[in-house]
NUDREN-303099 format. One record per residue (C-alpha): y, x, z; residue in one letter; residue number from 1. Coordinates in Angstrom, 2 decimals, decimal comma, always signed. Layout:
R         Y         X         Z   residu   num
R         Y         X         Z        A   NUM
...
***
This chain:
R         Y         X         Z   residu   num
R   +191,50    -37,59    +55,24        X     1
R   +187,74    -37,04    +55,51        X     2
R   +187,34    -38,98    +58,81        X     3
R   +189,04    -41,96    +57,16        X     4
R   +186,74    -41,76    +54,15        X     5
R   +183,65    -41,60    +56,32        X     6
R   +184,90    -44,56    +58,37        X     7
R   +185,13    -46,53    +55,15        X     8
R   +181,61    -45,43    +54,21        X     9
R   +180,26    -46,55    +57,58        X    10
R   +182,00    -49,91    +57,27        X    11
R   +180,62    -50,53    +53,78        X    12
R   +177,20    -49,15    +54,69        X    13
R   +176,67    -51,30    +57,77        X    14
R   +178,25    -54,44    +56,34        X    15
R   +175,80    -54,18    +53,46        X    16
R   +172,99    -53,97    +55,97        X    17
R   +173,76    -57,46    +57,23        X    18
R   +172,33    -58,73    +53,96        X    19
R   +168,95    -57,69    +55,24        X    20
R   +168,91    -60,45    +57,83        X    21
R   +166,66    -62,63    +55,70        X    22
R   +164,17    -59,78    +55,27        X    23
R   +162,98    -60,10    +58,86        X    24
R   +162,53    -57,37    +61,45        X    25
R   +159,83    -55,51    +63,35        X    26
R   +158,24    -54,55    +60,05        X    27
R   +156,18    -51,37    +59,57        X    28
R   +157,96    -48,32    +58,20        X    29
R   +156,07    -48,60    +54,92        X    30
R   +157,53    -52,10    +54,42        X    31
R   +161,12    -50,84    +54,35        X    32
R   +160,22    -47,64    +52,50        X    33
R   +158,47    -49,52    +49,68        X    34
R   +161,41    -51,89    +49,30        X    35
R   +163,79    -48,96    +49,25        X    36
R   +161,81    -47,40    +46,39        X    37
R   +161,92    -50,66    +44,42        X    38
R   +165,68    -51,05    +45,01        X    39
R   +166,34    -47,48    +43,83        X    40
R   +164,16    -47,95    +40,75        X    41
R   +166,14    -51,11    +39,93        X    42
R   +169,45    -49,33    +40,43        X    43
R   +170,41    -51,53    +43,38        X    44
R   +171,64    -48,72    +45,65        X    45
R   +173,57    -50,99    +48,00        X    46
R   +170,32    -52,75    +48,82        X    47
R   +168,48    -49,42    +49,03        X    48
R   +171,03    -48,18    +51,58        X    49
R   +170,47    -51,36    +53,55        X    50
R   +166,69    -50,85    +53,55        X    51
R   +167,21    -47,28    +54,74        X    52
R   +169,25    -48,55    +57,67        X    53
R   +166,45    -50,94    +58,63        X    54
R   +163,89    -48,15    +58,34        X    55
R   +166,06    -45,85    +60,44        X    56
R   +166,80    -48,49    +63,08        X    57
R   +163,24    -49,69    +63,55        X    58
R   +161,38    -46,40    +62,99        X    59
R   +163,67    -43,55    +64,04        X    60
R   +160,77    -41,09    +64,25        X    61
R   +159,08    -42,04    +60,98        X    62
R   +158,25    -39,14    +58,62        X    63
R   +159,27    -41,48    +55,77        X    64
R   +162,93    -41,22    +56,80        X    65
R   +163,37    -37,74    +55,38        X    66
R   +161,85    -38,71    +52,05        X    67
R   +163,98    -41,86    +51,94        X    68
R   +167,15    -39,85    +52,54        X    69
R   +166,35    -37,35    +49,79        X    70
R   +165,69    -40,24    +47,43        X    71
R   +169,04    -41,83    +48,27        X    72
R   +170,91    -38,54    +47,88        X    73
R   +169,57    -38,01    +44,37        X    74
R   +170,10    -41,66    +43,44        X    75
R   +173,74    -41,65    +44,54        X    76
R   +174,38    -38,35    +42,74        X    77
R   +172,85    -39,78    +39,55        X    78
R   +175,01    -42,89    +39,99        X    79
R   +178,12    -40,71    +40,45        X    80
R   +178,61    -42,03    +43,99        X    81
R   +179,22    -38,57    +45,37        X    82
R   +180,94    -39,60    +48,59        X    83
R   +177,88    -41,61    +49,61        X    84
R   +175,61    -38,78    +48,47        X    85
R   +177,57    -36,42    +50,72        X    86
R   +177,24    -38,87    +53,60        X    87
R   +173,44    -38,91    +53,25        X    88
R   +173,33    -35,12    +52,89        X    89
R   +175,06    -34,84    +56,26        X    90
R   +172,68    -37,44    +57,68        X    91
R   +169,70    -35,41    +56,47        X    92
R   +171,19    -32,18    +57,76        X    93
R   +171,74    -33,71    +61,22        X    94
R   +168,31    -35,29    +61,52        X    95
R   +165,91    -33,13    +59,56        X    96
R   +167,35    -29,66    +59,00        X    97
R   +165,00    -26,89    +60,12        X    98
R   +164,15    -23,30    +59,31        X    99
R   +161,93    -24,38    +56,40        X   100
R   +164,44    -26,54    +54,55        X   101
R   +167,85    -25,22    +55,62        X   102
R   +168,28    -23,36    +52,32        X   103
R   +167,65    -26,49    +50,28        X   104
R   +169,92    -28,67    +52,45        X   105
R   +172,76    -26,18    +51,99        X   106
R   +172,22    -26,31    +48,24        X   107
R   +172,27    -30,12    +48,25        X   108
R   +175,66    -30,21    +49,94        X   109
R   +177,17    -27,74    +47,47        X   110
R   +175,50    -29,44    +44,52        X   111
R   +176,87    -32,83    +45,57        X   112
R   +180,44    -31,47    +45,48        X   113
R   +179,77    -29,82    +42,13        X   114
R   +178,64    -33,07    +40,53        X   115
R   +181,61    -34,84    +42,09        X   116
R   +183,99    -32,62    +40,13        X   117
R   +185,53    -34,43    +37,17        X   118
R   +188,62    -32,87    +35,61        X   119
R   +190,28    -29,53    +36,30        X   120
R   +193,76    -30,97    +35,72        X   121
R   +193,28    -33,64    +38,39        X   122
R   +191,14    -31,87    +41,00        X   123
R   +193,11    -28,73    +41,76        X   124
R   +192,84    -29,00    +45,54        X   125
R   +189,15    -29,88    +45,25        X   126
R   +188,54    -26,74    +43,14        X   127
R   +190,37    -24,47    +45,59        X   128
R   +188,54    -25,94    +48,59        X   129
R   +185,12    -25,48    +47,00        X   130
R   +185,81    -21,94    +45,79        X   131
R   +186,82    -20,99    +49,33        X   132
R   +183,89    -22,77    +50,99        X   133
R   +181,24    -21,48    +48,58        X   134
R   +182,63    -17,93    +48,67        X   135
R   +182,38    -18,02    +52,45        X   136
R   +178,86    -19,47    +52,29        X   137
R   +177,61    -16,82    +49,83        X   138
R   +178,98    -13,98    +51,97        X   139
R   +177,26    -15,29    +55,11        X   140
R   +173,98    -16,46    +53,53        X   141
R   +172,76    -13,74    +51,20        X   142
R   +169,15    -14,52    +52,11        X   143
R   +169,36    -18,13    +50,94        X   144
R   +166,77    -18,41    +48,14        X   145
R   +169,12    -20,62    +46,10        X   146
R   +171,96    -18,07    +46,05        X   147
R   +171,63    -17,48    +42,25        X   148
R   +172,16    -21,18    +41,54        X   149
R   +174,88    -21,48    +44,19        X   150
R   +176,61    -18,47    +42,63        X   151
R   +176,41    -20,22    +39,25        X   152
R   +178,15    -23,26    +40,76        X   153
R   +180,81    -20,95    +42,24        X   154
R   +181,37    -19,38    +38,82        X   155
R   +181,75    -22,83    +37,27        X   156
R   +184,46    -23,73    +39,78        X   157
R   +186,20    -20,40    +39,13        X   158
R   +186,14    -21,01    +35,37        X   159
R   +187,73    -24,39    +35,99        X   160
R   +190,41    -22,67    +38,06        X   161
R   +190,90    -20,13    +35,26        X   162
R   +191,34    -22,95    +32,76        X   163
R   +193,86    -24,67    +34,99        X   164
R   +195,80    -21,44    +35,52        X   165
R   +195,87    -20,76    +31,78        X   166
R   +197,44    -24,16    +31,20        X   167
R   +200,06    -23,40    +33,85        X   168
R   +200,72    -20,03    +32,19        X   169
R   +201,20    -21,82    +28,87        X   170
R   +203,78    -24,13    +30,41        X   171
R   +205,64    -21,27    +32,09        X   172
R   +205,62    -19,38    +28,81        X   173
R   +207,32    -22,33    +27,08        X   174
R   +209,93    -22,44    +29,84        X   175
R   +210,46    -18,63    +29,80        X   176
R   +209,40    -18,32    +33,44        X   177
R   +208,15    -14,77    +33,09        X   178
R   +207,78    -13,98    +36,79        X   179
R   +205,82    -17,14    +37,50        X   180
R   +203,63    -16,55    +34,43        X   181
R   +202,75    -13,04    +35,62        X   182
R   +201,88    -14,36    +39,07        X   183
R   +199,28    -16,73    +37,59        X   184
R   +197,87    -13,95    +35,48        X   185
R   +197,31    -12,07    +38,74        X   186
R   +195,54    -15,13    +40,17        X   187
R   +193,25    -15,15    +37,11        X   188
R   +192,45    -11,48    +37,58        X   189
R   +191,48    -12,12    +41,22        X   190
R   +189,00    -14,79    +40,12        X   191
R   +186,92    -12,15    +38,34        X   192
R   +185,67    -14,42    +35,55        X   193
R   +188,08    -13,59    +32,72        X   194
R   +185,41    -11,82    +30,67        X   195
R   +183,00    -14,77    +30,73        X   196
R   +182,82    -16,76    +27,50        X   197
R   +182,65    -20,51    +28,05        X   198
R   +183,28    -23,79    +26,28        X   199
R   +186,65    -25,19    +27,42        X   200
R   +186,76    -28,60    +29,04        X   201
R   +187,46    -31,47    +26,68        X   202
R   +190,71    -33,16    +27,65        X   203
R   +191,87    -35,93    +25,26        X   204
R   +195,40    -35,57    +23,87        X   205
R   +196,53    -38,74    +25,63        X   206
R   +195,41    -37,29    +28,97        X   207
R   +197,22    -34,01    +28,31        X   208
R   +200,44    -35,92    +27,75        X   209
R   +200,39    -37,28    +31,29        X   210
R   +198,85    -34,20    +32,95        X   211
R   +202,01    -32,11    +32,87        X   212
***
C-alpha cells in the first residue's frame, strides 16, 4: 500500500512543479528559498513544494535545502497533510541525516504519524502499527535525547488502543461473549496503561451509531 501512496505523492509533487515553468531557471538558491518562504507564509503549500523542487534540482548541494525541508515538514503537519509531511521527513532523512541530527529526525517521523492519527474507532491498524514500531524504536534507541517525548507519544497510542478495546469489551458484554470479553481484558493488561487517568476521546453519537 505504501509504495502506491508514495507513487501518488511523486506524481502530484512533480506535476505541481510544472507550474514553475514561468518562474524561469538558473536562479540562485536564495531566489527559490525566498519564494518558498513566501508561499508557506501564504499557505500555498503546493507552490512551496514546487519551489523546493526547483531549489533541489538547481542547487542540490545548497545548505538552504535542509532548512527548506524542515519548513515544509512543519507546514504540512500544521495543514494536516501528514502523508506529504512523511514524504519530506524521509527526504530529509535520506539527504541530511547525520550523527548530530539523527535523534531529531527520528522524532519528526514518529511525530508526523502521531499528528496523522484521527479517531481510535477508525484507525485500529494504524494504532497497532505505531505501537509496534515505537516500542521497537524505544528498545533500540535508549540514548535518543527525545525518548521522554517519544515515550509520551507511545503512551498516547496505547491509551487509544485501551479505549478501543474497552468499546469492544462493552459490545461483547452486551452479546454475552464472556470468553472474548476476557481476552480483550488481557490485551488491556498487556498495554500497561490501565492506571493512567485520561480524558476519553470525544466521539459524536452519530459516529458511534455507524462505528459498530
